[in-house]
VOLUMKE-414289 format. One record per atom (N, C-alpha, C, O): x, y, z. Coordinates in pm, whole numbers, always signed. Atoms other than C-alpha are relative to their C-alpha. Layout:
{{X, Y, Z}}
...
//
This chain:
{{+77, -88, +84}}
{{+2367, -748, +722}}
{{-97, +80, +85}}
{{-149, +32, +186}}
{{+94, -84, -74}}
{{+2154, -463, +838}}
{{-141, -26, -50}}
{{-163, -67, -164}}
{{+139, +23, +36}}
{{+1781, -487, +839}}
{{-60, +126, -62}}
{{-8, +236, -45}}
{{+69, -111, +66}}
{{+1544, -268, +640}}
{{-82, +75, +103}}
{{-155, +15, +183}}
{{+76, -84, -93}}
{{+1398, +24, +834}}
{{-99, +85, -79}}
{{-59, +178, -148}}
{{+100, -77, +76}}
{{+1070, +154, +688}}
{{-4, +147, +41}}
{{-35, +233, -42}}
{{+1, -138, -46}}
{{+1095, +468, +900}}
{{+109, +82, -69}}
{{+89, +201, -96}}
{{-107, -69, +72}}
{{+1425, +558, +732}}
{{-43, +33, -142}}
{{-12, +141, -192}}
{{+53, -26, +134}}
{{+1259, +526, +391}}
{{-102, +112, +3}}
{{-102, +197, -85}}
{{+100, -105, -14}}
{{+971, +743, +507}}
{{+68, +135, +22}}
{{+26, +235, -36}}
{{-75, -124, -22}}
{{+1216, +1006, +634}}
{{+62, +51, -130}}
{{+56, +170, -158}}
{{-61, -39, +127}}
{{+1397, +1007, +300}}
{{-104, +56, -95}}
{{-80, +156, -162}}
{{+107, -49, +88}}
{{+1070, +1048, +109}}
{{-52, +136, +44}}
{{-75, +224, -39}}
{{+49, -129, -52}}
{{+951, +1330, +335}}
{{+100, +111, -31}}
{{+61, +218, -76}}
{{-100, -102, +28}}
{{+1279, +1518, +301}}
{{+14, +27, -149}}
{{+38, +141, -188}}
{{-8, -21, +145}}
{{+1287, +1464, -76}}
{{-117, +85, -48}}
{{-98, +178, -126}}
{{+118, -78, +40}}
{{+933, +1596, -118}}
{{+11, +143, +53}}
{{-21, +238, -18}}
{{-18, -133, -58}}
{{+1007, +1886, +117}}
{{+102, +81, -80}}
{{+82, +200, -104}}
{{-102, -69, +79}}
{{+1320, +1974, -81}}
{{-52, +43, -135}}
{{-22, +153, -181}}
{{+56, -35, +131}}
{{+1134, +1966, -412}}
{{-99, +115, +13}}
{{-99, +206, -70}}
{{+98, -108, -20}}
{{+854, +2186, -277}}
{{+72, +133, +27}}
{{+34, +236, -30}}
{{-75, -122, -29}}
{{+1102, +2439, -138}}
{{+69, +51, -126}}
{{+73, +172, -150}}
{{-65, -40, +124}}
{{+1291, +2439, -468}}
{{-99, +67, -95}}
{{-68, +171, -152}}
{{+101, -57, +91}}
{{+974, +2505, -670}}
{{-45, +137, +50}}
{{-59, +230, -29}}
{{+42, -129, -56}}
{{+864, +2784, -435}}
{{+110, +105, -20}}
{{+80, +218, -57}}
{{-111, -94, +19}}
{{+1210, +2946, -450}}
{{+13, +40, -147}}
{{+38, +157, -177}}
{{-11, -31, +143}}
{{+1218, +2921, -830}}
{{-113, +93, -44}}
{{-89, +186, -121}}
{{+113, -87, +35}}
{{+871, +3077, -862}}
{{+22, +139, +56}}
{{-9, +238, -10}}
{{-26, -132, -59}}
{{+972, +3358, -624}}
{{+104, +77, -81}}
{{+89, +197, -103}}
{{-102, -67, +80}}
{{+1282, +3435, -829}}
{{-56, +37, -137}}
{{-23, +143, -190}}
{{+63, -29, +129}}
{{+1078, +3415, -1152}}
{{-89, +123, +11}}
{{-92, +206, -80}}
{{+87, -116, -20}}
{{+830, +3668, -1011}}
{{+81, +127, +27}}
{{+36, +237, -4}}
{{-83, -117, -34}}
{{+1113, +3897, -893}}
{{+70, +59, -122}}
{{+113, +174, -119}}
{{-65, -50, +121}}
{{+1260, +3928, -1242}}
{{-100, +78, -84}}
{{-220, +51, -78}}
{{+93, -84, +77}}
{{+1116, +4187, -1481}}
{{-67, -73, -116}}
{{-174, -30, -162}}
{{+60, +74, +112}}
{{+1047, +3931, -1758}}
{{-31, -142, +42}}
{{+15, -189, +146}}
{{+33, +140, -22}}
{{+904, +3581, -1776}}
{{+120, -85, -40}}
{{+155, -91, -158}}
{{-121, +77, +28}}
{{+1208, +3354, -1747}}
{{-27, -114, -97}}
{{+46, -131, -195}}
{{+28, +117, +84}}
{{+1050, +3046, -1902}}
{{-34, +42, -142}}
{{+13, -20, -238}}
{{+35, -47, +133}}
{{+900, +3239, -2192}}
{{+120, +54, -76}}
{{+133, +32, -196}}
{{-120, -54, +63}}
{{+1227, +3416, -2261}}
{{+95, -111, -45}}
{{+161, -99, -149}}
{{-88, +112, +35}}
{{+1417, +3087, -2263}}
{{-58, -81, -116}}
{{+12, -112, -212}}
{{+62, +89, +99}}
{{+1169, +2883, -2468}}
{{-34, +76, -128}}
{{+3, +33, -238}}
{{+44, -72, +118}}
{{+1020, +3143, -2701}}
{{+110, +87, -60}}
{{+125, +96, -182}}
{{-104, -90, +47}}
{{+1312, +3384, -2721}}
{{+131, -70, -31}}
{{+222, -8, -87}}
{{-122, +79, +25}}
{{+1575, +3106, -2742}}
{{+125, +68, +59}}
{{+231, +71, -3}}
{{-108, -70, -66}}
{{+1792, +3298, -2496}}
{{+88, -102, +73}}
{{+57, -142, +185}}
{{-87, +103, -55}}
{{+2076, +3053, -2429}}
{{+75, +51, +123}}
{{+96, -23, +220}}
{{-73, -57, -114}}
{{+2265, +3286, -2196}}
{{-88, +0, +125}}
{{-42, -34, +234}}
{{+92, +2, -113}}
{{+1959, +3321, -1973}}
{{-24, -142, +48}}
{{-38, -166, +168}}
{{+18, +140, -38}}
{{+1910, +2944, -1979}}
{{+117, -51, +84}}
{{+97, -126, +180}}
{{-118, +40, -78}}
{{+2266, +2894, -1853}}
{{-5, +62, +139}}
{{+23, -5, +238}}
{{+11, -69, -129}}
{{+2215, +3152, -1577}}
{{-105, -67, +88}}
{{-82, -91, +206}}
{{+108, +64, -76}}
{{+1886, +2992, -1470}}
{{+41, -140, +44}}
{{+7, -183, +153}}
{{-49, +132, -38}}
{{+2049, +2649, -1473}}
{{+94, +4, +118}}
{{+83, -76, +211}}
{{-92, -14, -113}}
{{+2328, +2761, -1244}}
{{-72, +49, +125}}
{{-37, +10, +236}}
{{+79, -47, -113}}
{{+2077, +2943, -1024}}
{{-75, -119, +62}}
{{-83, -130, +184}}
{{+70, +118, -49}}
{{+1878, +2619, -997}}
{{+94, -92, +77}}
{{+58, -146, +182}}
{{-99, +81, -72}}
{{+2191, +2427, -900}}
{{+35, +60, +135}}
{{+49, -11, +234}}
{{-31, -68, -126}}
{{+2272, +2686, -634}}
{{-111, -18, +102}}
{{-85, -47, +219}}
{{+113, +21, -92}}
{{+1923, +2664, -485}}
{{-5, -143, +48}}
{{-29, -168, +166}}
{{+2, +141, -37}}
{{+1939, +2285, -490}}
{{+109, -35, +100}}
{{+86, -112, +193}}
{{-109, +26, -95}}
{{+2276, +2281, -312}}
{{-32, +58, +137}}
{{-4, -6, +238}}
{{+37, -63, -128}}
{{+2148, +2519, -43}}
{{-107, -84, +71}}
{{-99, -107, +192}}
{{+107, +82, -60}}
{{+1834, +2308, +12}}
{{+56, -132, +48}}
{{+20, -179, +156}}
{{-59, +128, -41}}
{{+2037, +1986, +22}}
{{+81, +16, +128}}
{{+77, -70, +216}}
{{-78, -23, -120}}
{{+2270, +2134, +282}}
{{-91, +24, +121}}
{{-62, -22, +231}}
{{+92, -28, -111}}
{{+1977, +2258, +492}}
{{-74, -126, +46}}
{{-96, -146, +165}}
{{+71, +123, -35}}
{{+1794, +1924, +477}}
{{+94, -101, +63}}
{{+53, -180, +149}}
{{-98, +96, -51}}
{{+2110, +1728, +550}}
{{+34, +22, +146}}
{{+69, -73, +216}}
{{-37, -31, -139}}
{{+2173, +1903, +884}}
{{-91, -57, +102}}
{{-70, -38, +222}}
//
């Protein structure tokens, strides 16, 4: 059996937090670049098509960040 390495856990936590921060910053930047408020349009306007687009955009950003952190 392999032993527990606290440094490996610390690395995983640092990369997870870094990935979340980068994701939030990228999402805010894209939200500011669009002409309307994305969250308001989805929640208040009940725009399902925009919600699907934003969901796929979020998945794309997450995949890019995961690939960059994994290297």
